[in-house]
C-alpha angles and dihedrals in degrees: 000000000000125000108206117194124192113184111194130178093265107020138020117216123206120193133176117212123188097199094269107044144000108269097189140357129192138167136212131182113269112249116169094211097050107127130226089248091055091050091050096049090052095042096044093064093047092050090051092046090057093044096251119143112223089218091063092066107094103155137049138189126188132200116181137168091185107075093195090067097055101081095052094043090052089048090052091055096044099043102037104026099032094228138114105237124227109237117207111233096026119116096252094063118090107212095194093224141065125261101215103194133102095256109029092177090066094065110106119243090239092059092048091052092047090052091056095041094052099041095055091057108031129055129226132015111332142206113204116199110195117192104204136120082311123028108234133189115201127189119215120189120228088254091057099257120141109238107177139279151193133279120204132169113278122250098249089043090056093049092048091049090054091052094046097046101041116059096208099043115096128218107264136181121245111258139149107258119219093233133032092227109067120225095201139016096273096049090043091054093045091049093049092052100037100042090033089059092046088054090047092050093048093044097047094043089052092049092048091052091048092049092047093043092218142092113261136191113240119212125183126203140161134081097301099037094103090059090068097042096110099022097084137020096216091083110084099183137016108208122174093177100065097102098048090042089053093050092049091050093047090052090050091052092051104032093108089066097049118112133189121241 
């Protein structure tokens, strides 16, 4: 079975895939100094809870946008699963598609994985909107190539910045307000962020389509993607499984080159 690891700026997701389906998926906060032993103690209990034998995991793949996490995640795979992990973005991994931008090495591993995970399921040129620590828009050609994108501040980051920079504004949770016009400070802040992001999504998607001169399928993913499911009609699909699907597919494309420790 394959252990797929996606280390984002805020959370790290672990998933076990048996070749046909995902058997278990769990997340932990991303901490650069977390050791391989700490990962294992946490993961061991979750594997057992879902009836997965640690000894059945014989392959690993890692995607990380936090370089400090890589050494300990590799150590986890080598020491406790006796396998050399594939690392997305390193030279030994065949992506199976072109990265058509000036500096391909600058594309984050998460955006590479999302490109793969979306293209194998959805037809045509795509726009992937990923609601994470940053909100990103990625453009995928009909042939599967990555062709650039947009990076904007994430929703929670924007709310926290308001609280930190304005003395009288409280820390509030992201939520969809019942009205656009807020009746108090909290609802006004929530409306500004929520409906402001809806307007940003609609505006940027429209501009991308105009610039590309073609119709495109829009997919949203990430922790807060469900919040916007019924707030705008420019999003065609909400898909929380893009990243793990992409990791599983990348491993499949490269499995012939994997070696045990």
